[in-house]
N, CA, C and O atoms as a GROMACS GRO file, in nm:
protein
  612
    1UNK      N    1  11.231  17.790  11.902
    1UNK     CA    2  11.105  17.739  11.954
    1UNK      C    3  11.017  17.696  11.843
    1UNK      O    4  10.933  17.607  11.860
    2UNK      N    5  11.035  17.757  11.728
    2UNK     CA    6  10.957  17.729  11.610
    2UNK      C    7  10.974  17.579  11.567
    2UNK      O    8  10.880  17.509  11.529
    3UNK      N    9  11.096  17.538  11.576
    3UNK     CA   10  11.128  17.398  11.531
    3UNK      C   11  11.068  17.299  11.624
    3UNK      O   12  11.032  17.189  11.580
    4UNK      N   13  11.055  17.330  11.755
    4UNK     CA   14  10.988  17.243  11.850
    4UNK      C   15  10.844  17.222  11.810
    4UNK      O   16  10.795  17.109  11.814
    5UNK      N   17  10.778  17.323  11.773
    5UNK     CA   18  10.636  17.311  11.731
    5UNK      C   19  10.623  17.237  11.603
    5UNK      O   20  10.524  17.167  11.584
    6UNK      N   21  10.722  17.247  11.509
    6UNK     CA   22  10.718  17.176  11.388
    6UNK      C   23  10.738  17.024  11.410
    6UNK      O   24  10.683  16.940  11.338
    7UNK      N   25  10.818  16.994  11.510
    7UNK     CA   26  10.847  16.851  11.531
    7UNK      C   27  10.738  16.794  11.634
    7UNK      O   28  10.677  16.689  11.611
    8UNK      N   29  10.721  16.866  11.739
    8UNK     CA   30  10.640  16.812  11.850
    8UNK      C   31  10.489  16.812  11.817
    8UNK      O   32  10.420  16.719  11.858
    9UNK      N   33  10.438  16.907  11.749
    9UNK     CA   34  10.297  16.920  11.718
    9UNK      C   35  10.249  16.797  11.640
    9UNK      O   36  10.152  16.735  11.684
   10UNK      N   37  10.311  16.759  11.529
   10UNK     CA   38  10.264  16.641  11.457
   10UNK      C   39  10.271  16.513  11.540
   10UNK      O   40  10.182  16.429  11.530
   11UNK      N   41  10.375  16.496  11.621
   11UNK     CA   42  10.387  16.380  11.706
   11UNK      C   43  10.275  16.374  11.809
   11UNK      O   44  10.213  16.270  11.827
   12UNK      N   45  10.248  16.484  11.877
   12UNK     CA   46  10.143  16.481  11.976
   12UNK      C   47  10.008  16.458  11.909
   12UNK      O   48   9.929  16.377  11.956
   13UNK      N   49   9.981  16.529  11.800
   13UNK     CA   50   9.859  16.512  11.729
   13UNK      C   51   9.838  16.366  11.677
   13UNK      O   52   9.727  16.312  11.680
   14UNK      N   53   9.949  16.306  11.630
   14UNK     CA   54   9.938  16.171  11.579
   14UNK      C   55   9.915  16.072  11.692
   14UNK      O   56   9.843  15.974  11.674
   15UNK      N   57   9.974  16.095  11.803
   15UNK     CA   58   9.951  16.003  11.920
   15UNK      C   59   9.810  16.019  11.971
   15UNK      O   60   9.748  15.919  12.009
   16UNK      N   61   9.757  16.141  11.974
   16UNK     CA   62   9.618  16.160  12.022
   16UNK      C   63   9.521  16.097  11.922
   16UNK      O   64   9.425  16.032  11.962
   17UNK      N   65   9.547  16.116  11.794
   17UNK     CA   66   9.459  16.060  11.694
   17UNK      C   67   9.466  15.906  11.698
   17UNK      O   68   9.365  15.838  11.686
   18UNK      N   69   9.590  15.854  11.716
   18UNK     CA   70   9.603  15.711  11.726
   18UNK      C   71   9.529  15.650  11.845
   18UNK      O   72   9.462  15.548  11.832
   19UNK      N   73   9.541  15.715  11.964
   19UNK     CA   74   9.470  15.672  12.079
   19UNK      C   75   9.318  15.681  12.062
   19UNK      O   76   9.243  15.591  12.098
   20UNK      N   77   9.278  15.792  12.005
   20UNK     CA   78   9.137  15.809  11.988
   20UNK      C   79   9.082  15.711  11.887
   20UNK      O   80   8.976  15.653  11.910
   21UNK      N   81   9.150  15.689  11.775
   21UNK     CA   82   9.096  15.594  11.676
   21UNK      C   83   9.102  15.453  11.731
   21UNK      O   84   9.010  15.376  11.704
   22UNK      N   85   9.203  15.416  11.803
   22UNK     CA   86   9.214  15.285  11.867
   22UNK      C   87   9.099  15.263  11.966
   22UNK      O   88   9.034  15.158  11.970
   23UNK      N   89   9.078  15.367  12.046
   23UNK     CA   90   8.971  15.360  12.145
   23UNK      C   91   8.832  15.349  12.075
   23UNK      O   92   8.747  15.273  12.120
   24UNK      N   93   8.812  15.424  11.966
   24UNK     CA   94   8.693  15.417  11.893
   24UNK      C   95   8.666  15.280  11.828
   24UNK      O   96   8.554  15.230  11.830
   25UNK      N   97   8.773  15.223  11.770
   25UNK     CA   98   8.759  15.089  11.711
   25UNK      C   99   8.730  14.981  11.817
   25UNK      O  100   8.650  14.890  11.795
   26UNK      N  101   8.797  14.996  11.932
   26UNK     CA  102   8.774  14.901  12.039
   26UNK      C  103   8.625  14.912  12.092
   26UNK      O  104   8.559  14.812  12.117
   27UNK      N  105   8.578  15.037  12.107
   27UNK     CA  106   8.445  15.057  12.154
   27UNK      C  107   8.344  15.003  12.050
   27UNK      O  108   8.246  14.939  12.088
   28UNK      N  109   8.366  15.027  11.927
   28UNK     CA  110   8.274  14.981  11.817
   28UNK      C  111   8.273  14.830  11.813
   28UNK      O  112   8.168  14.769  11.789
   29UNK      N  113   8.387  14.769  11.835
   29UNK     CA  114   8.396  14.621  11.833
   29UNK      C  115   8.322  14.562  11.950
   29UNK      O  116   8.249  14.464  11.936
   30UNK      N  117   8.342  14.622  12.066
   30UNK     CA  118   8.271  14.570  12.185
   30UNK      C  119   8.120  14.588  12.177
   30UNK      O  120   8.044  14.505  12.224
   31UNK      N  121   8.080  14.697  12.118
   31UNK     CA  122   7.938  14.727  12.108
   31UNK      C  123   7.873  14.643  11.994
   31UNK      O  124   7.751  14.634  11.983
   32UNK      N  125   7.957  14.583  11.915
   32UNK     CA  126   7.905  14.495  11.808
   32UNK      C  127   7.884  14.558  11.680
   32UNK      O  128   7.821  14.497  11.594
   33UNK      N  129   7.933  14.681  11.656
   33UNK     CA  130   7.911  14.750  11.530
   33UNK      C  131   8.007  14.695  11.419
   33UNK      O  132   7.977  14.697  11.299
   34UNK      N  133   8.120  14.647  11.466
   34UNK     CA  134   8.223  14.598  11.371
   34UNK      C  135   8.250  14.450  11.405
   34UNK      O  136   8.266  14.417  11.523
   35UNK      N  137   8.254  14.367  11.312
   35UNK     CA  138   8.296  14.231  11.328
   35UNK      C  139   8.200  14.148  11.414
   35UNK      O  140   8.242  14.082  11.509
   36UNK      N  141   8.066  14.153  11.380
   36UNK     CA  142   7.964  14.080  11.457
   36UNK      C  143   7.993  13.934  11.455
   36UNK      O  144   7.964  13.870  11.556
   37UNK      N  145   8.046  13.875  11.352
   37UNK     CA  146   8.072  13.734  11.348
   37UNK      C  147   8.186  13.698  11.447
   37UNK      O  148   8.184  13.593  11.510
   38UNK      N  149   8.283  13.787  11.458
   38UNK     CA  150   8.397  13.753  11.548
   38UNK      C  151   8.354  13.749  11.694
   38UNK      O  152   8.413  13.678  11.775
   39UNK      N  153   8.253  13.824  11.726
   39UNK     CA  154   8.212  13.831  11.868
   39UNK      C  155   8.115  13.722  11.909
   39UNK      O  156   8.097  13.696  12.028
   40UNK      N  157   8.050  13.657  11.810
   40UNK     CA  158   7.955  13.550  11.841
   40UNK      C  159   8.031  13.429  11.894
   40UNK      O  160   8.135  13.392  11.840
   41UNK      N  161   7.978  13.367  11.999
   41UNK     CA  162   8.049  13.246  12.052
   41UNK      C  163   8.049  13.133  11.950
   41UNK      O  164   7.948  13.108  11.884
   42UNK      N  165   8.159  13.068  11.936
   42UNK     CA  166   8.174  12.958  11.846
   42UNK      C  167   8.084  12.847  11.888
   42UNK      O  168   8.077  12.811  12.005
   43UNK      N  169   8.016  12.791  11.789
   43UNK     CA  170   7.923  12.682  11.824
   43UNK      C  171   8.006  12.556  11.846
   43UNK      O  172   8.089  12.520  11.762
   44UNK      N  173   7.986  12.490  11.956
   44UNK     CA  174   8.058  12.365  11.990
   44UNK      C  175   7.999  12.252  11.904
   44UNK      O  176   7.877  12.236  11.900
   45UNK      N  177   8.082  12.176  11.838
   45UNK     CA  178   8.030  12.058  11.771
   45UNK      C  179   7.981  11.960  11.873
   45UNK      O  180   8.034  11.951  11.984
   46UNK      N  181   7.879  11.885  11.835
   46UNK     CA  182   7.826  11.794  11.937
   46UNK      C  183   7.839  11.651  11.888
   46UNK      O  184   7.862  11.627  11.769
   47UNK      N  185   7.826  11.556  11.978
   47UNK     CA  186   7.833  11.418  11.945
   47UNK      C  187   7.966  11.371  11.886
   47UNK      O  188   8.073  11.403  11.937
   48UNK      N  189   7.958  11.295  11.778
   48UNK     CA  190   8.076  11.235  11.718
   48UNK      C  191   8.171  11.343  11.664
   48UNK      O  192   8.292  11.320  11.660
   49UNK      N  193   8.123  11.457  11.624
   49UNK     CA  194   8.216  11.557  11.566
   49UNK      C  195   8.306  11.613  11.672
   49UNK      O  196   8.415  11.659  11.639
   50UNK      N  197   8.267  11.612  11.799
   50UNK     CA  198   8.348  11.670  11.905
   50UNK      C  199   8.458  11.574  11.941
   50UNK      O  200   8.565  11.620  11.983
   51UNK      N  201   8.440  11.444  11.928
   51UNK     CA  202   8.548  11.353  11.971
   51UNK      C  203   8.655  11.338  11.862
   51UNK      O  204   8.631  11.345  11.741
   52UNK      N  205   8.773  11.317  11.916
   52UNK     CA  206   8.880  11.298  11.816
   52UNK      C  207   8.876  11.155  11.754
   52UNK      O  208   8.844  11.055  11.818
   53UNK      N  209   8.910  11.156  11.630
   53UNK     CA  210   8.899  11.026  11.558
   53UNK      C  211   9.002  10.928  11.612
   53UNK      O  212   9.112  10.966  11.651
   54UNK      N  213   8.965  10.803  11.612
   54UNK     CA  214   9.053  10.693  11.654
   54UNK      C  215   9.057  10.588  11.547
   54UNK      O  216   8.963  10.573  11.468
   55UNK      N  217   9.166  10.517  11.544
   55UNK     CA  218   9.172  10.403  11.452
   55UNK      C  219   9.210  10.282  11.538
   55UNK      O  220   9.281  10.294  11.638
   56UNK      N  221   9.162  10.164  11.495
   56UNK     CA  222   9.190  10.042  11.566
   56UNK      C  223   9.270   9.956  11.470
   56UNK      O  224   9.223   9.927  11.361
   57UNK      N  225   9.389   9.914  11.508
   57UNK     CA  226   9.473   9.834  11.429
   57UNK      C  227   9.472   9.693  11.482
   57UNK      O  228   9.506   9.670  11.598
   58UNK      N  229   9.431   9.598  11.397
   58UNK     CA  230   9.431   9.459  11.436
   58UNK      C  231   9.558   9.399  11.387
   58UNK      O  232   9.596   9.414  11.271
   59UNK      N  233   9.629   9.326  11.481
   59UNK     CA  234   9.756   9.270  11.445
   59UNK      C  235   9.768   9.128  11.496
   59UNK      O  236   9.690   9.083  11.581
   60UNK      N  237   9.866   9.057  11.442
   60UNK     CA  238   9.890   8.921  11.481
   60UNK      C  239  10.036   8.911  11.536
   60UNK      O  240  10.127   8.974  11.484
   61UNK      N  241  10.053   8.832  11.640
   61UNK     CA  242  10.182   8.811  11.704
   61UNK      C  243  10.241   8.680  11.654
   61UNK      O  244  10.182   8.573  11.668
   62UNK      N  245  10.366   8.693  11.594
   62UNK     CA  246  10.437   8.572  11.555
   62UNK      C  247  10.550   8.555  11.652
   62UNK      O  248  10.621   8.652  11.682
   63UNK      N  249  10.570   8.431  11.706
   63UNK     CA  250  10.673   8.401  11.791
   63UNK      C  251  10.664   8.255  11.835
   63UNK      O  252  10.562   8.189  11.817
   64UNK      N  253  10.775   8.207  11.895
   64UNK     CA  254  10.779   8.069  11.938
   64UNK      C  255  10.707   8.048  12.072
   64UNK      O  256  10.646   7.943  12.096
   65UNK      N  257  10.714   8.145  12.156
   65UNK     CA  258  10.657   8.128  12.292
   65UNK      C  259  10.538   8.220  12.308
   65UNK      O  260  10.534   8.326  12.245
   66UNK      N  261  10.437   8.184  12.391
   66UNK     CA  262  10.326   8.264  12.411
   66UNK      C  263  10.360   8.394  12.488
   66UNK      O  264  10.453   8.396  12.569
   67UNK      N  265  10.286   8.501  12.460
   67UNK     CA  266  10.311   8.630  12.521
   67UNK      C  267  10.181   8.676  12.589
   67UNK      O  268  10.072   8.662  12.535
   68UNK      N  269  10.197   8.732  12.707
   68UNK     CA  270  10.082   8.782  12.786
   68UNK      C  271  10.045   8.924  12.744
   68UNK      O  272  10.118   8.995  12.675
   69UNK      N  273   9.922   8.960  12.792
   69UNK     CA  274   9.870   9.094  12.762
   69UNK      C  275   9.963   9.204  12.816
   69UNK      O  276  10.001   9.295  12.742
   70UNK      N  277  10.000   9.195  12.948
   70UNK     CA  278  10.078   9.300  13.005
   70UNK      C  279  10.220   9.309  12.944
   70UNK      O  280  10.278   9.417  12.929
   71UNK      N  281  10.274   9.192  12.909
   71UNK     CA  282  10.406   9.183  12.848
   71UNK      C  283  10.406   9.253  12.713
   71UNK      O  284  10.499   9.327  12.680
   72UNK      N  285  10.296   9.227  12.631
   72UNK     CA  286  10.284   9.284  12.499
   72UNK      C  287  10.260   9.434  12.507
   72UNK      O  288  10.316   9.511  12.429
   73UNK      N  289  10.176   9.475  12.603
   73UNK     CA  290  10.149   9.618  12.619
   73UNK      C  291  10.282   9.691  12.652
   73UNK      O  292  10.314   9.795  12.594
   74UNK      N  293  10.357   9.635  12.747
   74UNK     CA  294  10.487   9.697  12.779
   74UNK      C  295  10.582   9.704  12.663
   74UNK      O  296  10.654   9.803  12.647
   75UNK      N  297  10.586   9.600  12.579
   75UNK     CA  298  10.674   9.600  12.465
   75UNK      C  299  10.641   9.710  12.366
   75UNK      O  300  10.729   9.776  12.310
   76UNK      N  301  10.505   9.728  12.344
   76UNK     CA  302  10.461   9.829  12.250
   76UNK      C  303  10.485   9.969  12.303
   76UNK      O  304  10.529  10.057  12.229
   77UNK      N  305  10.456   9.991  12.430
   77UNK     CA  306  10.476  10.124  12.488
   77UNK      C  307  10.625  10.156  12.495
   77UNK      O  308  10.663  10.270  12.473
   78UNK      N  309  10.709  10.060  12.524
   78UNK     CA  310  10.856  10.085  12.530
   78UNK      C  311  10.909  10.125  12.392
   78UNK      O  312  10.994  10.213  12.377
   79UNK      N  313  10.854  10.052  12.288
   79UNK     CA  314  10.898  10.087  12.147
   79UNK      C  315  10.857  10.227  12.106
   79UNK      O  316  10.932  10.299  12.040
   80UNK      N  317  10.733  10.267  12.146
   80UNK     CA  318  10.688  10.403  12.114
   80UNK      C  319  10.778  10.508  12.184
   80UNK      O  320  10.813  10.610  12.125
   81UNK      N  321  10.811  10.480  12.304
   81UNK     CA  322  10.897  10.576  12.378
   81UNK      C  323  11.034  10.579  12.324
   81UNK      O  324  11.098  10.685  12.317
   82UNK      N  325  11.085  10.458  12.283
   82UNK     CA  326  11.223  10.452  12.230
   82UNK      C  327  11.232  10.528  12.095
   82UNK      O  328  11.329  10.599  12.069
   83UNK      N  329  11.130  10.512  12.014
   83UNK     CA  330  11.139  10.571  11.879
   83UNK      C  331  11.095  10.717  11.881
   83UNK      O  332  11.164  10.802  11.825
   84UNK      N  333  10.986  10.747  11.943
   84UNK     CA  334  10.925  10.882  11.933
   84UNK      C  335  10.937  10.965  12.064
   84UNK      O  336  10.902  11.083  12.064
   85UNK      N  337  10.983  10.910  12.169
   85UNK     CA  338  11.000  10.977  12.295
   85UNK      C  339  10.875  10.992  12.372
   85UNK      O  340  10.771  10.944  12.329
   86UNK      N  341  10.881  11.058  12.485
   86UNK     CA  342  10.767  11.075  12.579
   86UNK      C  343  10.658  11.158  12.508
   86UNK      O  344  10.540  11.125  12.514
   87UNK      N  345  10.701  11.266  12.441
   87UNK     CA  346  10.603  11.347  12.372
   87UNK      C  347  10.526  11.272  12.269
   87UNK      O  348  10.405  11.289  12.257
   88UNK      N  349  10.593  11.188  12.193
   88UNK     CA  350  10.527  11.104  12.093
   88UNK      C  351  10.432  11.009  12.154
   88UNK      O  352  10.324  10.986  12.100
   89UNK      N  353  10.467  10.952  12.268
   89UNK     CA  354  10.387  10.854  12.337
   89UNK      C  355  10.255  10.923  12.379
   89UNK      O  356  10.147  10.865  12.369
   90UNK      N  357  10.267  11.045  12.425
   90UNK     CA  358  10.143  11.117  12.465
   90UNK      C  359  10.060  11.159  12.348
   90UNK      O  360   9.937  11.153  12.353
   91UNK      N  361  10.126  11.204  12.237
   91UNK     CA  362  10.052  11.250  12.120
   91UNK      C  363   9.987  11.138  12.051
   91UNK      O  364   9.871  11.153  12.011
   92UNK      N  365  10.048  11.028  12.034
   92UNK     CA  366   9.988  10.912  11.963
   92UNK      C  367   9.867  10.849  12.042
   92UNK      O  368   9.769  10.804  11.984
   93UNK      N  369   9.881  10.849  12.169
   93UNK     CA  370   9.780  10.790  12.256
   93UNK      C  371   9.754  10.641  12.218
   93UNK      O  372   9.640  10.596  12.204
   94UNK      N  373   9.866  10.569  12.201
   94UNK     CA  374   9.870  10.429  12.164
   94UNK      C  375   9.825  10.344  12.284
   94UNK      O  376   9.882  10.358  12.393
   95UNK      N  377   9.727  10.259  12.269
   95UNK     CA  378   9.685  10.172  12.376
   95UNK      C  379   9.641  10.037  12.327
   95UNK      O  380   9.561  10.025  12.233
   96UNK      N  381   9.694   9.934  12.393
   96UNK     CA  382   9.657   9.797  12.358
   96UNK      C  383   9.519   9.769  12.420
   96UNK      O  384   9.509   9.754  12.542
   97UNK      N  385   9.415   9.761  12.338
   97UNK     CA  386   9.275   9.740  12.396
   97UNK      C  387   9.254   9.599  12.439
   97UNK      O  388   9.210   9.574  12.551
   98UNK      N  389   9.285   9.506  12.353
   98UNK     CA  390   9.262   9.365  12.386
   98UNK      C  391   9.360   9.280  12.314
   98UNK      O  392   9.414   9.318  12.211
   99UNK      N  393   9.383   9.159  12.371
   99UNK     CA  394   9.469   9.061  12.310
   99UNK      C  395   9.419   8.921  12.342
   99UNK      O  396   9.393   8.885  12.456
  100UNK      N  397   9.407   8.845  12.234
  100UNK     CA  398   9.360   8.708  12.248
  100UNK      C  399   9.482   8.618  12.233
  100UNK      O  400   9.538   8.602  12.125
  101UNK      N  401   9.523   8.557  12.350
  101UNK     CA  402   9.640   8.474  12.355
  101UNK      C  403   9.634   8.348  12.275
  101UNK      O  404   9.736   8.299  12.228
  102UNK      N  405   9.508   8.290  12.256
  102UNK     CA  406   9.493   8.172  12.182
  102UNK      C  407   9.507   8.194  12.031
  102UNK      O  408   9.578   8.120  11.963
  103UNK      N  409   9.441   8.292  11.984
  103UNK     CA  410   9.454   8.328  11.838
  103UNK      C  411   9.575   8.410  11.806
  103UNK      O  412   9.615   8.424  11.691
  104UNK      N  413   9.638   8.469  11.918
  104UNK     CA  414   9.750   8.557  11.906
  104UNK      C  415   9.726   8.678  11.823
  104UNK      O  416   9.809   8.720  11.743
  105UNK      N  417   9.611   8.735  11.843
  105UNK     CA  418   9.569   8.861  11.773
  105UNK      C  419   9.533   8.962  11.878
  105UNK      O  420   9.482   8.927  11.985
  106UNK      N  421   9.560   9.089  11.847
  106UNK     CA  422   9.531   9.198  11.934
  106UNK      C  423   9.474   9.317  11.865
  106UNK      O  424   9.473   9.324  11.742
  107UNK      N  425   9.426   9.409  11.938
  107UNK     CA  426   9.374   9.541  11.886
  107UNK      C  427   9.448   9.657  11.958
  107UNK      O  428   9.461   9.662  12.080
  108UNK      N  429   9.492   9.745  11.874
  108UNK     CA  430   9.572   9.860  11.922
  108UNK      C  431   9.492   9.985  11.882
  108UNK      O  432   9.454  10.003  11.766
  109UNK      N  433   9.467  10.069  11.980
  109UNK     CA  434   9.394  10.196  11.950
  109UNK      C  435   9.495  10.310  11.941
  109UNK      O  436   9.589  10.319  12.020
  110UNK      N  437   9.472  10.396  11.842
  110UNK     CA  438   9.564  10.507  11.813
  110UNK      C  439   9.483  10.625  11.764
  110UNK      O  440   9.373  10.607  11.712
  111UNK      N  441   9.535  10.747  11.780
  111UNK     CA  442   9.471  10.862  11.727
  111UNK      C  443   9.479  10.857  11.572
  111UNK      O  444   9.579  10.814  11.516
  112UNK      N  445   9.375  10.901  11.507
  112UNK     CA  446   9.369  10.890  11.364
  112UNK      C  447   9.483  10.956  11.288
  112UNK      O  448   9.525  10.909  11.182
  113UNK      N  449   9.532  11.070  11.344
  113UNK     CA  450   9.638  11.137  11.270
  113UNK      C  451   9.771  11.063  11.275
  113UNK      O  452   9.859  11.092  11.195
  114UNK      N  453   9.788  10.969  11.368
  114UNK     CA  454   9.914  10.900  11.385
  114UNK      C  455   9.909  10.756  11.352
  114UNK      O  456   9.988  10.679  11.406
  115UNK      N  457   9.816  10.712  11.264
  115UNK     CA  458   9.798  10.573  11.227
  115UNK      C  459   9.926  10.520  11.161
  115UNK      O  460   9.966  10.408  11.192
  116UNK      N  461   9.990  10.593  11.075
  116UNK     CA  462  10.105  10.542  11.006
  116UNK      C  463  10.229  10.524  11.100
  116UNK      O  464  10.308  10.431  11.088
  117UNK      N  465  10.238  10.622  11.196
  117UNK     CA  466  10.347  10.604  11.299
  117UNK      C  467  10.320  10.478  11.386
  117UNK      O  468  10.413  10.408  11.426
  118UNK      N  469  10.197  10.453  11.413
  118UNK     CA  470  10.164  10.331  11.497
  118UNK      C  471  10.197  10.209  11.418
  118UNK      O  472  10.249  10.113  11.475
  119UNK      N  473  10.171  10.207  11.290
  119UNK     CA  474  10.205  10.089  11.206
  119UNK      C  475  10.356  10.068  11.202
  119UNK      O  476  10.404   9.955  11.202
  120UNK      N  477  10.429  10.179  11.200
  120UNK     CA  478  10.570  10.172  11.204
  120UNK      C  479  10.622  10.110  11.336
  120UNK      O  480  10.714  10.028  11.338
  121UNK      N  481  10.559  10.154  11.443
  121UNK     CA  482  10.597  10.101  11.577
  121UNK      C  483  10.571   9.949  11.583
  121UNK      O  484  10.651   9.875  11.640
  122UNK      N  485  10.460   9.903  11.525
  122UNK     CA  486  10.432   9.761  11.526
  122UNK      C  487  10.542   9.685  11.447
  122UNK      O  488  10.575   9.572  11.483
  123UNK      N  489  10.596   9.742  11.346
  123UNK     CA  490  10.700   9.673  11.273
  123UNK      C  491  10.831   9.675  11.345
  123UNK      O  492  10.920   9.596  11.314
  124UNK      N  493  10.846   9.768  11.442
  124UNK     CA  494  10.978   9.781  11.516
  124UNK      C  495  10.980   9.699  11.639
  124UNK      O  496  11.087   9.678  11.696
  125UNK      N  497  10.864   9.650  11.686
  125UNK     CA  498  10.871   9.566  11.810
  125UNK      C  499  10.933   9.431  11.768
  125UNK      O  500  10.878   9.360  11.683
  126UNK      N  501  11.046   9.397  11.828
  126UNK     CA  502  11.117   9.272  11.797
  126UNK      C  503  11.126   9.174  11.911
  126UNK      O  504  11.141   9.054  11.889
  127UNK      N  505  11.117   9.223  12.034
  127UNK     CA  506  11.136   9.132  12.147
  127UNK      C  507  11.061   9.188  12.272
  127UNK      O  508  11.026   9.306  12.281
  128UNK      N  509  11.039   9.096  12.366
  128UNK     CA  510  10.975   9.132  12.491
  128UNK      C  511  11.030   9.032  12.600
  128UNK      O  512  11.009   8.911  12.597
  129UNK      N  513  11.101   9.094  12.692
  129UNK     CA  514  11.165   9.011  12.802
  129UNK      C  515  11.253   8.899  12.746
  129UNK      O  516  11.250   8.787  12.797
  130UNK      N  517  11.328   8.928  12.644
  130UNK     CA  518  11.416   8.830  12.583
  130UNK      C  519  11.351   8.736  12.490
  130UNK      O  520  11.420   8.656  12.428
  131UNK      N  521  11.227   8.740  12.476
  131UNK     CA  522  11.150   8.654  12.379
  131UNK      C  523  11.143   8.728  12.242
  131UNK      O  524  11.106   8.845  12.236
  132UNK      N  525  11.179   8.661  12.137
  132UNK     CA  526  11.169   8.726  12.009
  132UNK      C  527  11.023   8.715  11.956
  132UNK      O  528  10.960   8.610  11.960
  133UNK      N  529  10.976   8.825  11.907
  133UNK     CA  530  10.839   8.829  11.852
  133UNK      C  531  10.831   8.926  11.736
  133UNK      O  532  10.920   9.009  11.716
  134UNK      N  533  10.724   8.915  11.661
  134UNK     CA  534  10.704   8.999  11.542
  134UNK      C  535  10.556   9.028  11.540
  134UNK      O  536  10.474   8.938  11.554
  135UNK      N  537  10.521   9.161  11.521
  135UNK     CA  538  10.379   9.203  11.515
  135UNK      C  539  10.346   9.231  11.372
  135UNK      O  540  10.408   9.317  11.309
  136UNK      N  541  10.249   9.160  11.319
  136UNK     CA  542  10.208   9.182  11.176
  136UNK      C  543  10.072   9.247  11.176
  136UNK      O  544   9.975   9.190  11.226
  137UNK      N  545  10.064   9.369  11.119
  137UNK     CA  546   9.932   9.432  11.114
  137UNK      C  547   9.839   9.358  11.010
  137UNK      O  548   9.880   9.328  10.898
  138UNK      N  549   9.718   9.332  11.050
  138UNK     CA  550   9.619   9.264  10.959
  138UNK      C  551   9.527   9.363  10.896
  138UNK      O  552   9.506   9.360  10.775
  139UNK      N  553   9.471   9.450  10.976
  139UNK     CA  554   9.369   9.542  10.921
  139UNK      C  555   9.362   9.665  11.013
  139UNK      O  556   9.399   9.661  11.131
  140UNK      N  557   9.311   9.775  10.953
  140UNK     CA  558   9.288   9.896  11.024
  140UNK      C  559   9.140   9.934  11.007
  140UNK      O  560   9.086   9.932  10.896
  141UNK      N  561   9.075   9.969  11.119
  141UNK     CA  562   8.938  10.006  11.112
  141UNK      C  563   8.901  10.124  11.200
  141UNK      O  564   8.980  10.161  11.287
  142UNK      N  565   8.785  10.182  11.181
  142UNK     CA  566   8.748  10.295  11.258
  142UNK      C  567   8.659  10.262  11.378
  142UNK      O  568   8.634  10.349  11.461
  143UNK      N  569   8.613  10.141  11.387
  143UNK     CA  570   8.525  10.101  11.498
  143UNK      C  571   8.582   9.984  11.576
  143UNK      O  572   8.640   9.893  11.517
  144UNK      N  573   8.566   9.983  11.705
  144UNK     CA  574   8.609   9.878  11.789
  144UNK      C  575   8.529   9.748  11.763
  144UNK      O  576   8.583   9.638  11.769
  145UNK      N  577   8.406   9.764  11.736
  145UNK     CA  578   8.323   9.648  11.706
  145UNK      C  579   8.375   9.571  11.586
  145UNK      O  580   8.383   9.448  11.590
  146UNK      N  581   8.409   9.641  11.480
  146UNK     CA  582   8.463   9.575  11.362
  146UNK      C  583   8.603   9.512  11.389
  146UNK      O  584   8.636   9.405  11.338
  147UNK      N  585   8.681   9.580  11.469
  147UNK     CA  586   8.813   9.527  11.503
  147UNK      C  587   8.802   9.395  11.583
  147UNK      O  588   8.879   9.302  11.562
  148UNK      N  589   8.706   9.390  11.674
  148UNK     CA  590   8.687   9.271  11.757
  148UNK      C  591   8.633   9.161  11.674
  148UNK      O  592   8.663   9.044  11.700
  149UNK      N  593   8.550   9.192  11.570
  149UNK     CA  594   8.506   9.084  11.477
  149UNK      C  595   8.619   9.030  11.396
  149UNK      O  596   8.619   8.911  11.364
  150UNK      N  597   8.716   9.110  11.361
  150UNK     CA  598   8.831   9.067  11.282
  150UNK      C  599   8.914   8.976  11.374
  150UNK      O  600   8.961   8.872  11.328
  151UNK      N  601   8.933   9.008  11.498
  151UNK     CA  602   9.010   8.927  11.594
  151UNK      C  603   8.943   8.787  11.612
  151UNK      O  604   9.013   8.686  11.617
  152UNK      N  605   8.812   8.784  11.620
  152UNK     CA  606   8.743   8.660  11.641
  152UNK      C  607   8.743   8.569  11.518
  152UNK      O  608   8.740   8.447  11.532
  153UNK      N  609   8.747   8.624  11.404
  153UNK     CA  610   8.728   8.539  11.290
  153UNK      C  611   8.802   8.576  11.171
  153UNK      O  612   8.791   8.509  11.069
   0.00000   0.00000   0.00000
């Protein structure tokens, strides 16, 4: 019986002390005695800091036949899905904002973190509905207003 007390007593005392100390730490944390900074609500950034950064890529379409907006949008989205898959298409958030068929220039919006991947996609677009075409990036900017100015002139 002596050996039971030698083994069991420290185990029981350790468990009780552990429960008590854990409960004490949890209580002190909830009451705000420990880790006051951790319990304060995080301040939400406001305005531009809250929005995710976007980049606008201005590109030019080279080809023998004219290409429409919907056809070009489909070719870009298909290339993104073919190269990076569905998950990549969602993560990049690539979207053709506008396309001027006369000047053959367009604006592509993409998340800031994936600008280089979007440039790679532009280089990989080779055809649309059997028509051969080539997309040449001209400029990258952070504002849509500047991108539209580049398209116009």
